[in-house]
N, C-alpha and C positions, 0 to 999 in steps of 0.2 A: 503494499500501500504505501501514498504517497502522503505527507503532510505538507502545506503550502503556510509558509511562517513558522518562524521560533520564538513568537511570543509567550505568553504563559499557557495560551490554549494549545498550542503549537508542541511546546515540550512535554506537556501531560500527555497528549494523544499520542504521539512518537513513541515515546517512554514506554508506555502502557502495551501500547502494540508489540513493542520488539520485545517487551517481557514476556508476552502471551506466546512469542513463536514466531512472529511473523515479521518477514522481512520487509523492512521500512526504509524509507527515503525520506527523508527531511530538506526542505529547500527553503533557505532562507537568503534575502539580499546581503546580510552582512552577518557573519559568522562570529563579529566581535561583538555583535548586540543581541545576542542570545538570551531570552528570559528579560529584555530589560525593564527595568522599572520605569517606565516613560512619564510617569508622574509620580506621586509621593513614595519614598523610601520605606513605606511600611506594608505588611500584611496581616490580613486580620480585620477586628471591629467589630461593631453589632453586627451579628448575623453573619457576617463574612466570616468571622474567625470559625465558627461553627463549621461553613462550607469547608475550610482548610484542613478541621479535624477530620473530617468526611472523607477529603483526598486522601489524607492520609491513613486512614481507616481502611479504605478499599486498596492501598497499594501503590497509591501516588506519591510523588515526590517533593511536593509544595512546601509541607510542613517540615521536613528532614530537613531541607535548603534553609528554611527561615530560621530554624533553631540554631543550625550552624553558623548563620551570619548575623545573628540577632545582635546590636546593639542596645537595645533595651526591650523589655517585655513587660507589659500589664494585662493584668484582667480586668476589662470593663464590667460594670455594673454589677460589682460584688453586693453594693447596699440592696439590692433586688435579690429574688427567687434565683435559683440555678438554672431555670429555663434561660435567665437574661444573661446569664455570664458569657462573656465574649471575649476570647482572649486576642491580643493584638502585640504587632512588634515591628520595632523598627529595624531594617536592615542595612548590612554595609553593602548599597546599592552595586557597589564593583565585584564585590566579592560573591555577591548573591548571583550576578550572570556568570561570572568565572565557574562558580561550582557547579551551575546548570550543566556549563558546557563541556564540564570534565565529566560529569556524570553520564551525558547522552555520549560523549565521546569512547565512553567505555562499559556503554550497554552493548551486548550483544546481539547480533540481527541488522542493526541501526546503522545508517550509513547517512552521509550529510551532503549537501551541494549547493555551493552560494551562486545565486543567481535570482532571477526574477520570473515568475510564470506568468505567459502572456495568454496563452488559452487551455483548456481544457481537450482532452480528445472524446467524444462521445458517438457512439455508434450504437443504433437500433433503442435508444432511451437510457443506456448505460455507459456510465463513464470508464473509459478505457486508459487514461492517462494524461500526460500535459505535455505542451509545448512552452519552452522557456525564452528569455530575450536571446539568449544565446543559438537559439535555433535548434536547440537538444531536445529529442522526444524522447521523455521517460513513460514505461507503460505500466500499468499496474490493476489489481481487481477492485481497489476501491481509493479514495481519495480524499483528505479531509482539508475543508477550506478554514484557515486562522488567521485571514490577513489584517486583522488589528482594524488601526484607521489609516491604512497606504492605500486602499481601493480610491483612487481621483481624490485622494489628501489634497488640502488646499490650507493653510496655516494664515491667521491675521494677526497684526499686531496694529491698532489704529489702522490707518489707511495703506500699510504695507501687506501685500498679500504674497505669501512664497508656497508655491507648489512643493508636496513634502508628507509623508507620513509622519513625521517626527522631526525634530529639529536637525538640521545637517543631514537628513534621510532623505532620499528620493521618494517620490508617490510610486504606486502601482496602477498600471494600466492594461485594459483588455478584457480583465474577466468578468466586471459589470457588463460591459456591453455585448460580451457573448452571452452572459447570462440573460441579459435582458431580452433577446432576440429569441431564447429559448422560451419563454414564458414568463420569465420569474418577475416578481414585483420588486420593485427596488425606491428606494428614497436615500435621503442624504440626513445625516446626524452631526452634532458639534459638539465637542467638550472642550475642555482649557485645561489650563496648567498656572500655577503661580510662578512669581520672580525666583531666582534662586539667588541668595543674598551670602556677601564675605564676610563670615563670623567673626575676622578681626576690625570689623566696621559696627559691629553691636556693642552697645552700653550694655553688658549682661548684668551692672548691678542695678538696672532698672526693669530687669525682667522677673517674671517668677518662675521659680525652678520648679519641674515636676520631673520625680525620679520614677522611676522603673519598681517592677516587683522583685525580690529576691527569693522568692517561695520553690515551691517543687514544679508550680505550672510551667509547662511548655505545649507545644503543638503537637509533635510525633508521640505516638504511644509506644514507639519503641524504645526499652532499655537502653542507656548507653548513647541515644541522641542527646545532646546538651548543646548548652549556648557556651561556643569556644571562644569569643572575642571579649573585651575589658568592656562593660557595661556605661553607654551614655546619656545623659540627661536632656531631657528636652526645655523648654522653655515658652512661657507664653506671654504676649502682649497685647493691647488693645489700642483699636481704632478710637477716632474721637472725632467731635463736629468739624474741625478743621481740616481732618483727613476726608471727611464725605462732602465737605465744600467743593474742594479741589477735585474730588473723583466727579462730583454732579457736572462741575465745569468741562467735563472731557466726554459726558455724554455725548454728546453731537459728531463727534470723532469716533465714538464707539461702534465697532461693526456689529454688534448686537442691537444698536436701536436707530442706526442711521440705513437700514436695509441692506447692508454690505453682507450679512449673514442670513441667508433665508430657512436654515436648516434649523432641526429642532434638536433643543438643549436640555441639560438636565436639570430637573427639579430641585432635588436633593443632594445637588454639589452645587450650589449656583457661583456665578461671579462674584466679585466683589460689587462691581456695579450694578448687578441684578439685585442684591441683597440691599444697597442702599436705596433702591427703586422700591421694590418689594416691601419691604421693612422700614418706611420712611420716617417712622416715631421713634426707630433705636438711634440714642447718640452713640454705640460704641458696638462692636463686633470683636469677639476673641480671635486671635493669630495665635499659630503653634510656629515657633521657630524649631525644626527637625532636623538633625543631624542626616548628613547624606552618607558617612561613614564611619571609619572607625578613628581615624586620624584627620581626615580631610576638613579644610575650614568652610566647605560650601552647606549652606543651610537652605532646606526650604521652606518657605513661607506657606504653611497650611489656611486655608482660608481667605489666601488673597487671590484667586486664580482671578485673571483678567486677560483682555485683548484691548486697553486701552492703549493708546500712544504712549511711547517710553517715556516721554517728559512726564506725562501725568502719573505714571505708574512712581517714577522717582520723586515726584514732588508731594504726593500724598504721601506716601512711606515716611518722607522727612518731618513729615509734623508728628509723629510717633516718637516720643523723648528717646526711648531705646535705640532708634535707627535714624535720629537725627542725621549723623554721618554717614548713612549708608552707601554703600559700593554693591552694585550687582555684577553677577556672573552672566545673568542673561535675562530680558523681562519674561513678563509671564503672556501667553499667547492662545488663541483660539484654534481648533483645527475642525474643519468638516470633512466629512468622508462617507462612503456609501455603506449602506447597511440593508440586507434583504429582509422581508416580512417573515418574520419565524413561524406564523401559520403554514408556511408553507413546507413545515418538517414533519415528520413522523416524533417519535418520541424518540424513538435512537438517535437523533437529530440526522438521520437521512432526509435528503430531500424526497418530497413527493414525485416531482417531475423528473428526476433523474437518478436511478438507480446506481447503487454506489459511491452517490455523491453526499459527503455530510460537511454540516458548516458547525462552524463552534466559534465562541468569543465576541469580540463586538462586532462582527459582521452580521450576527443575530440581534443587534439592538439593543446591547447590553452595555454597562461599564463596570468597571474593575477589574483586577487582577485576578480574584478569588471567584468571582462570577464566570469569567472567562476560563479558568484552570480546570472548575467543576465541569463546564460543558466539554473542554477538552479531554477529558479522562472518558468522558461517557461516549465522546465520537470517537476517540481512539478504542475502545473497548469492542464497541459494534462495528468499525470499521475493520477491525481485527478478526470480530465473530465471520463477519462476512464471508473473511476469505479464509476462513478455516470451517464454515459451514456449520458454526455453530449457532445458538438460539440467541435473539436479541437481549440485550441487556438495558432494561429500565429501572428506573428508582418509583415507588409511589410517593404520594404527599406525606404519610405519616411514616415513611422510612428516612429519608433526607430532605435537608434545607434543597439539596441539589436538585430533589425530584421535585420539590416545591417550584424552583427558580424554571426546571424544563417545560413542566406543565402550564406554569403560567405565560412562557413563550408561546407555547404550538396551541394553545387553547385561547388567548386573549391577544397575542399579538402584542406591540409596543406601540405609544404614541408618545415617548419620549426615552430617552436613555435609563433600561431597567437597572435599577438599584434593589439588592435584596435587603429586607428587614425583618426581624423576628414577626412584625405583626401580618407580614404574608403568609404566614404559617399558620394554619387551624390548629395542629397538636405540637406546637412548639416544648410542651412539657415532655412529649416523647421525643422530643431533635434535640435533647439539649449537647454542649461541646463534651462532657464528661462521658458521654456512654457510645458517642459515634461508633467505636470500635465494638463494640457488643451489637449494634443494627447492621454492619454494614462488613467487617471483616470476614465473615462466614461468605457474603457475595463475592467479594473479592477473591476470595480463595477460591470459590466453586468455579471462575473463570480462568482461572490461573496466574492471575495477577498477585492479589497478596501471597508472602511466602509461607511453607511452612511454619519458618522462624513466627514471622508475626500470629498467624494463627493458632499456635502451639501457646504465646504470649498472650492472647487473649483469652484463651479457655483456663489457662492457669490464675489470669486475674479474677476471672468469673469464678472457678471454685474458691479463691481465697475471699473473695467479696462476700459470696453467698454464705460461707462458711463462719464469717464473721457476725453476720444477718442472723444467722441461727444461734451462734451464740448468746447474741443479744437479747434475743426471744425466748432463753429457756433458763439463761441465769439470773438466779434471783437476788435481790438484794434487800436487806433487812433495813427498817427505819430506824434503828438505834445504832447503827455502824454510820449511814449515810447522812442522817439528819446534821448532826455537827457541822458538815463540810456545807450542806446546802444552806443552811443557816449563816454561815461566815459570808457566802456568796449574794446574801439575799434573796435567796429563792425559798418559795414555801415548803417547808418539812414534811415528810410523808406522814401520813397517819397509820399507816401499816406497810408491810413489804410488798414490793414490786417486780416485775419484770424489769431488766436492766433497758429492755428497748422503750419503757414506758419514761424513762428519764431522757434517751437519747430524743426522744419527740417534742421536749419542753423547749422552746424558742432559744431561752440563756444558755442553753447546755449544748454540747457536742462530745463526740468521743474523745478528743483531745484532751478536755477539761477533766472527763470521767476517768482517764487514765491513772490521774494524780490521786483519785480517791479509792480507786477500785483495785487492786492490786492484781486482782484475778482478770481483769478486765487487761492489763498491762500486759501479764505473762502470756494472755492467750495470744494477745497482737504480736509480740515479741518472739513467741515458738511457732504462728503459724502463718504469719503475713511477712513476705520476702521483703527487706529491709530496704533494696533498691527502688520499689515502686509502693513503699509502705503507705507513704501519707496519701498516694494518689489512689489506692485502694480503700483506705480507710474513709475517704472523703465519698468515693463512689457509694459504700456500702449506709453511709452516714444519709445520703440524698435521697435513694431508696427507701430508708425507713420513715424519714422526716416527711416525704411526699407521696408515701405509698396510696393514699385517699387518691391525690388527683392524680396521679399516675393511671389508676384502673379505671378512674371514671374516662380520662382521655382516651384510654386504648378501648374501652365500649361502644364511644363514639365514633373511633375509626374502625371498629371491625364492622358495624351498621353500615357506613360508607364502602366498606369494599364489596356490599351485596350488590351494590351499583356500579361497582369496578368491575364486578365479575360478568355483569350483562353486557356482551359484545354487540356492537351496534353496525360497524362499519359494514358495507356491503350488503345489508338487510332490508334497507328502507328506501323507496325512490323518494325522495323528500319532496323535489316538485310537485309530485302529484298528491300529497296529503294537504288538502284544504283546510281542515281543522286546524293545523299549524298555522299561528302567524305569518304574515309575509317578512318579518325579519327574521324570524326563526328560521324560515326556509331557506332564506339567504344565507345565513349565518353556518346553518348545519352543511348545504350543498358547498361552502368554502371551506370549513374546518373538517370535516367529515371525521367526526370524532369517534375512534374505537370503541368506546364503551360510554352508557348511559351517565355514568358519574362524569365523565369529562363533557360529555353533552351540558349536563348540568351546570358547569362553571363557564360555558360559552356567556361573555356579554351579550343581553337582550334575550337569551332563552328564559323564558316566566317556568313557574312550578306547573302550570297548566299545560306546557308546551312537554314537561318531562313526563306528566301522567299521560298524556297521548303516544309519547314513546312508548312506554312500558306497554298500554292499551296493545299497540301494534306488534310489540314483541309476545304478545299472551299473558302479561303479568297483571 
């Protein structure tokens, strides 16, 4: 198979397929820019961190490479319940890319070619290979397109327009035009990136320090994968009314507001000029100074994405006290690029129009490294399965955030760059970051991606976790023994003896604290839970005990939905002839051609009455 593009989607797709035993060719325009962090030097965040944990659980590489190149790690949302906890790391941008290249170069079955793909070879509705800018023809049984922002890419900084897919890198031409001629629906999207600042010009005494965490949390579930680099802090500053005044003065020259950019921009990662217009009542916006590497003085100014003229960007930054003498490495810019309507895809990410052709990443209308990598992994697995004659590989909405992401794309389409949030998942209590290995490692192992080592480690963790839970449910605690300790902590004393689990369920208590008061618990953990992963396993057991009621209730809801997921719909009904369906429903069902009744129910414009008609037609 062939993978076009070596961004985060392309790297995961190529690596996964090669690990599954398929001969892979990865084609990229620049082998020195593999897995480039085009925007911020960070991986993870709200819901995105869960996706990275899922990639790792399946046997992908993003989590491992992030851990090994991380210069700061934080678990976000710790003040909320564990369904909301989201890991995030700052990475050394250059080492992240170098480690990905080293990984790919040492992956059996994987070859690379530096070139640009101009067209696909398509025969009888099936993809057969590609033709490159150098005129080379490569044949393959499946092709994965992960072209990112490079398809007809155009960068904007004020009135200046430069063709390219990323700063100092050329755009890619030919594919969009060919696919449009074949009937694919395509459109344009816009994204942006902030200025890069020389840290030597910052007055750090006027910033607020933001340190990382130093506990056991990380992205990869594999023991032995650790943070190897010295950890660095981030810093925060704020804009002010003077900043906003200068930015408003630049709006007439902003490509976003003078008509120069016509494409769809991101709602959830807006430019600074969009912020001051949308939130005109706010006097300040928080900005984050994030280091680009272990030793570099280059900083990414998160929150200051902009396509304003360079002089306006500089003048505005100089109104922030810590940046009064600011020096830039490069200004912020916006980029427009082609994407394809993702409703033209199956859940495997194979296109409906051309067999063996898969799309992943920003070409599907998404934004973010993590969303791209998750799609790349699924596209790579399925492209490999097609070559091997295996079964399609998909993830349900109650199995993974990756499943939610792909189902949203192929069912609902996009009207703006898609970004994952925990609120998009109906079953986020089931999709916690702490148990992605339990959910997905068996799936990854079954298709030959997750290794035996990873699978055995998951089973061992599961046994130790469940053993600890059983101990807590059977271990009796006498009131006379524990009450003095409880009262010393301001906890309500016991009136009679209880099982240890009853104490774990108290909001103010946890297993780490109870080990201090209960030698039997401490002894059990020391003797039965491996030291290297002890904190992780203890936390996993505690979460299952504390939230068991919520987890069971959500699982019941998910099981009910599976009844509709199991009702196959595709190919069974001629929607155009069903006059009982609303006109909008008929149009949407014909366009999407859902696989199941459950998918049909999630299509915007399909009412409960329409779903009932479908059930009736299926004899239900």
